[in-house]
Each structure stands twice: as C-alpha cells, then as structure tokens.
C-alpha positions in Angstrom: 60.5 0.1 77.7 60.7 -2.4 74.9 58.0 -2.2 72.3 56.0 -5.4 71.9 56.1 -7.1 68.5 52.6 -7.6 67.0 52.6 -9.9 64.0 49.6 -11.2 61.9 49.3 -14.3 64.1 49.6 -12.7 67.5 47.5 -14.2 70.4 46.3 -17.0 68.2 47.5 -20.1 70.1 44.0 -21.6 70.6 42.5 -20.4 67.3 45.3 -22.0 65.2 45.4 -25.3 67.1 44.3 -28.5 65.3 42.8 -31.6 67.0 45.4 -34.3 67.5 44.1 -36.6 64.8 44.1 -33.9 62.1 47.7 -32.8 62.6 50.0 -33.3 59.7 49.5 -32.9 55.9 46.7 -30.8 54.4 43.9 -32.8 52.8 43.7 -32.4 49.0 39.9 -32.2 49.1 40.1 -29.0 51.1 42.9 -27.6 49.1 41.3 -28.0 45.7 37.6 -27.5 46.7 35.6 -25.3 44.3 33.0 -22.7 45.2 30.3 -21.0 43.1 29.5 -17.3 43.2 27.0 -16.5 45.9 27.6 -19.6 47.9 28.1 -19.3 51.7 31.1 -20.6 53.6 32.7 -20.4 57.0 36.2 -18.9 57.5 38.1 -21.6 59.3 41.9 -21.3 59.2 44.2 -24.1 58.2 47.3 -23.5 60.4 49.6 -25.6 58.2 49.1 -23.4 55.1 50.0 -19.8 55.6 49.3 -18.3 52.1 45.9 -16.7 51.5 45.1 -16.5 55.2 42.6 -13.8 56.3 43.0 -11.5 59.4 42.2 -13.7 62.4 39.5 -11.4 63.8 37.2 -12.9 61.1 37.8 -16.5 62.3 34.5 -18.5 62.4 32.5 -15.9 60.5 30.1 -16.8 57.7 30.9 -15.2 54.4 29.6 -15.1 50.8 31.8 -16.2 48.0 32.5 -13.6 45.3 34.5 -14.2 42.2 37.7 -16.2 41.8 41.1 -14.4 41.7 43.9 -16.8 40.8 44.0 -19.6 43.3 42.0 -17.5 45.9 38.4 -16.3 46.2 37.0 -12.9 46.9 34.9 -13.2 50.0 32.4 -10.7 51.5 32.2 -10.6 55.3 29.9 -8.4 57.4 31.8 -6.6 60.1 29.6 -3.6 60.8 29.9 -3.0 57.0 30.7 -5.3 54.1 34.4 -6.1 53.8 36.1 -8.0 50.9 38.9 -10.4 51.7 41.1 -12.6 49.5 41.1 -16.1 50.9 42.6 -19.4 49.7 40.0 -22.2 49.6 41.9 -24.3 52.1 40.7 -21.8 54.8 37.0 -22.1 53.8 34.4 -24.7 54.8 31.1 -25.1 53.1 28.0 -24.4 55.2 
C-alpha cells in the first residue's frame, strides 16, 4: 500500500476558500493591522498568504492577543488547555 501524504493544509478545501468578490490581492488594512495585549480576535485564515499560518484545527476560534514577536503576535487559544501560537496579523480578525 502507498502511504498517504498529509501536509499542513490537508482536507482544507472549504476552510481555505474565499468568496468570489474577495479573491485576489490581500488588503493592506488586514496585513498591517495592530493589536494590543489582552485584546480578543478570531483566527480566520487568509489563503493567499501562507506565512504565519496557524494549524487549521484552530480555524474560527476566539483567541487572546499576547505580545508581539517580529511581524507576528503570540496568541493564546483554549483547546482543553491554553496553547500559544504565533500568528501573522493577516490571519486575525478583531471581535
């Protein structure tokens, strides 16, 4: 038998789809948005930008912004216990 290849974006056809009117370039406002420590945000992936993408099992979860690390933010997500992720701001939406 052949072993199935499982990458980071496996089985994500519907999660990573954009509406027809939003396809194309990434908006600058989402790319350069700023967050403060303790602010809440939703993890919403931008499929056109692959850097700083979180594991897709956290897609749609509400998180708390921690400190900034380079271009990305440390984000705390509850998944049974608290987990810390590094996420680029283009993949975050303000609540």
